[in-house]
C-alpha positions as CSV (number, residue, x, y, z in Angstrom):
1,M,-68.1,31.7,-5.4
2,N,-70.1,28.7,-6.6
3,L,-69.9,26.0,-4.2
4,V,-69.1,23.0,-6.3
5,A,-66.4,25.3,-8.1
6,L,-64.7,25.9,-4.8
7,R,-64.6,22.4,-4.0
8,E,-62.9,21.8,-7.1
9,V,-60.2,24.4,-6.3
10,L,-59.7,22.6,-3.0
11,V,-59.3,19.3,-4.4
12,K,-56.8,20.4,-7.1
13,R,-54.2,21.8,-4.2
14,G,-53.6,18.2,-3.3
15,N,-54.6,18.6,0.4
16,A,-57.4,16.8,1.8
17,V,-57.9,19.1,5.0
18,V,-59.1,22.5,4.7
19,S,-59.4,24.6,7.7
20,T,-61.8,27.7,8.1
21,S,-59.1,30.1,7.7
22,E,-58.2,28.6,4.3
23,L,-61.5,28.1,3.2
24,S,-62.1,32.0,3.7
25,R,-58.7,32.6,1.7
26,F,-59.8,30.1,-1.2
27,S,-63.2,31.5,-1.3
28,G,-62.6,35.3,-0.8
29,V,-65.0,35.8,1.8
30,N,-64.8,36.9,5.5
31,Q,-64.9,34.4,8.4
32,R,-68.7,34.5,9.0
33,T,-69.4,33.8,5.5
34,T,-66.8,31.4,5.3
35,L,-68.7,29.4,8.0
36,Q,-71.9,29.6,6.2
37,Y,-70.1,28.3,3.2
38,A,-68.8,25.4,5.1
39,M,-72.3,24.3,6.6
40,R,-73.9,24.7,3.2
41,M,-71.2,22.4,1.6
42,V,-71.4,19.9,4.4
43,K,-75.0,19.8,3.7
44,K,-74.6,19.1,0.1
45,D,-71.9,16.3,0.7
46,L,-69.1,18.6,-0.8
47,L,-67.1,18.9,2.4
48,L,-67.0,16.5,5.5
49,K,-66.7,18.0,8.9
50,V,-63.5,16.5,10.6
51,E,-63.4,18.4,13.8
52,R,-64.0,22.0,15.2
53,G,-62.6,24.4,12.2
54,K,-61.5,21.7,10.0
55,Y,-63.1,19.9,7.0
56,S,-62.0,17.3,4.2
57,V,-62.7,17.0,0.4
58,S,-61.7,13.1,1.0
59,S,-63.7,10.5,2.7
60,D,-60.6,8.4,3.0
61,P,-59.1,8.6,6.9
62,F,-55.6,7.9,5.4
63,D,-55.8,11.3,3.4
64,V,-57.0,13.0,6.3
65,A,-55.1,11.7,9.7
66,P,-51.7,13.2,8.7
67,Q,-53.2,16.7,8.1
68,L,-54.8,17.5,11.2
69,V,-51.7,18.5,13.1
70,F,-48.2,19.8,11.4
71,P,-45.9,18.1,11.6
72,S,-47.0,14.7,11.6
73,Y,-47.0,11.5,9.6
74,I,-48.6,8.1,9.5
75,S,-46.6,5.2,11.1
76,F,-47.0,1.7,12.8
77,A,-49.5,-0.9,11.3
78,A,-51.2,2.0,8.8
79,G,-47.6,3.2,7.9
80,L,-46.8,-0.5,6.8
81,Y,-50.5,-0.8,5.4
82,L,-50.2,2.1,3.1
83,Q,-46.8,0.8,1.8
84,G,-48.0,-2.7,0.9
85,Y,-46.3,-4.6,3.9
86,L,-49.6,-5.5,5.4
87,D,-52.6,-7.4,3.8
88,Q,-55.2,-6.7,6.2
89,E,-56.8,-3.4,6.4
90,V,-56.4,-1.2,9.8
91,N,-59.4,0.3,11.6
92,A,-56.8,2.6,13.5
93,I,-54.6,5.1,12.1
94,D,-51.9,5.9,14.1
95,V,-50.1,9.3,13.5
96,V,-46.8,10.7,15.1
97,S,-46.3,14.2,15.9
98,S,-44.5,16.5,18.1
99,K,-48.0,18.2,19.0
100,K,-50.4,16.7,20.9
101,H,-53.8,16.1,19.7
102,S,-57.0,14.2,20.6
103,E,-58.4,11.0,19.1
104,V,-60.5,11.7,16.1
105,S,-63.2,9.5,14.6
106,F,-63.7,9.8,10.7
107,S,-65.5,7.8,8.0
108,G,-65.5,4.5,10.1
109,A,-62.0,4.8,11.3
110,V,-60.0,6.1,14.4
111,I,-57.3,8.4,14.1
112,R,-54.8,8.3,17.3
113,F,-52.0,10.6,17.7
114,S,-48.6,9.7,19.6
115,R,-46.9,12.5,20.8
116,V,-43.0,12.3,20.7
117,D,-40.1,14.3,21.3
118,P,-39.3,16.8,18.5
119,R,-35.9,15.0,18.0
120,M,-38.0,11.8,16.8
121,M,-39.5,13.8,14.1
122,F,-37.5,12.9,11.2
123,G,-37.5,9.9,8.6
124,F,-40.8,10.4,6.8
125,K,-41.8,11.2,3.2
126,K,-44.6,12.6,0.9
127,M,-46.6,10.3,-1.1
128,K,-49.4,10.4,-3.3
129,H,-52.6,8.3,-2.3
130,G,-55.3,8.7,-4.7
131,G,-55.8,12.4,-5.5
132,F,-54.0,13.6,-2.5
133,Y,-50.7,13.8,-0.8
134,L,-49.8,12.6,2.7
135,F,-46.8,11.9,4.7
136,V,-45.9,8.5,6.0
137,G,-42.7,7.2,7.7
138,D,-40.0,5.6,5.8
139,L,-39.9,1.8,6.3
140,E,-36.6,2.1,8.7
141,K,-38.5,4.9,10.6
142,I,-41.4,2.6,11.3
143,I,-39.2,0.0,12.7
144,I,-37.7,2.4,15.0
145,D,-41.2,3.6,15.9
146,I,-42.4,0.3,16.7
147,L,-39.3,-0.4,19.0
148,Y,-39.8,3.1,20.5
149,M,-43.6,2.3,21.1
150,P,-44.3,-1.3,21.0
151,R,-47.7,-1.0,22.6
152,K,-48.9,0.8,19.2
153,T,-48.8,-2.4,16.9
154,R,-48.0,-6.1,17.2
155,M,-43.9,-6.4,17.2
156,N,-44.2,-9.6,14.9
157,N,-45.0,-7.1,12.1
158,L,-41.3,-6.6,12.1
159,S,-41.1,-10.0,10.4
160,T,-42.5,-8.8,7.4
161,V,-40.7,-5.8,6.7
162,M,-36.9,-6.3,8.4
163,K,-35.9,-8.1,5.0
164,D,-36.6,-4.9,2.9
165,A,-34.9,-2.5,5.4
166,D,-31.7,-0.6,4.5
167,V,-29.6,-1.7,7.2
168,K,-27.4,1.3,7.1
169,K,-30.2,3.7,7.3
170,L,-31.9,1.6,10.0
171,L,-28.7,2.0,12.4
172,G,-28.2,5.7,11.5
173,F,-31.9,6.4,12.4
174,A,-31.5,4.4,15.9
175,Q,-28.3,6.6,16.4
176,R,-30.2,9.6,15.8
177,A,-33.1,8.6,18.2
178,G,-30.5,8.3,20.9
179,S,-32.2,5.6,23.2
180,E,-30.6,2.9,24.7
181,A,-33.9,0.9,24.9
182,I,-34.2,1.4,21.0
183,N,-30.6,0.2,20.4
184,R,-31.2,-2.8,22.4
185,R,-34.4,-3.8,20.9
186,L,-32.8,-3.2,17.4
187,G,-29.7,-5.3,18.1
188,Y,-32.0,-8.2,19.5
189,A,-34.2,-7.9,16.5
190,L,-31.3,-7.9,13.9
191,D,-29.8,-10.9,15.6
192,F,-33.0,-12.8,15.6
193,F,-33.3,-11.8,11.6
194,G,-29.8,-12.9,11.2
195,V,-28.7,-9.4,10.0
196,S,-24.9,-8.4,10.6
197,H,-24.6,-5.1,12.8
198,D,-22.3,-3.0,15.1
199,I,-24.7,-2.4,17.8
200,K,-23.3,-2.6,21.5
201,V,-25.0,-2.3,25.1
202,G,-24.3,1.0,26.3
203,S,-25.3,0.7,29.8
204,A,-26.2,-2.0,32.5
205,T,-29.7,-1.1,32.7
206,K,-32.2,-3.9,32.1
207,Y,-35.2,-3.3,29.4
208,K,-38.2,-5.4,28.2
209,L,-38.4,-6.1,24.4
210,N,-42.1,-5.0,25.1
211,P,-42.8,-2.7,27.9
212,S,-46.3,-2.8,27.5
213,I,-46.6,-6.7,28.8
214,T,-46.5,-7.0,32.4
215,D,-44.8,-10.4,32.0
216,K,-40.9,-10.1,31.9
217,G,-40.4,-13.3,29.6
218,I,-36.9,-14.7,29.3
219,Y,-33.8,-12.8,30.1
220,N,-31.3,-12.5,27.3
221,A,-27.9,-11.4,28.6
222,K,-26.2,-10.3,25.6
223,W,-28.8,-7.7,25.3
224,K,-29.7,-7.2,29.1
225,L,-33.3,-7.5,27.7
226,Y,-36.4,-9.5,28.8
227,I,-37.6,-11.2,25.9
228,N,-41.3,-10.9,26.5
229,D,-42.8,-10.8,23.0
230,E,-42.7,-12.4,19.7
231,L,-41.0,-11.3,16.7
């Protein structure tokens, strides 16, 4: 098959990333010949190498990030940026997955992977980005992710999105996550932004608003939470 025509076939399917096995299937040649095809296509700028055994027909790291491991989706600041909640471009794209994957540098950006319990793999959607499809967290799930792993992005990003969140959906996601720490942080955040809710403290354990910060901050007795970060 003509290499240009092969690239067009890959673009039309809507996925930016292609593995060598997929490339073999689309080209109709064996694995050895497929590797030769891939090297020639990279030389001709018809493909970009992402990592071992994986190539991309897009130079946009957002298209590539959630397709390197399955299941996965873009979250945190990158997820907010994709959906128009942050104006400043991000240099690091954070991906949430139930599988472990090493950090990848691609097209001037760093793609970072956060491995979570499989029960946390919910609340994401498929969206069109340019000519390709990718998975990104729902606004409410990104909020939960930020409260679950505050070290991944600035917590004051919540101030730009909380007003647009569906509170019922947000509370449902928090309940599904089944984390007392998330519930406490969410309860405090909703109080802070003046949003009514029915969250209650479920244990005597004390938590930090942001566990990645050494300083304990001011203790909030209602939520048994050390407020050591700004919303």
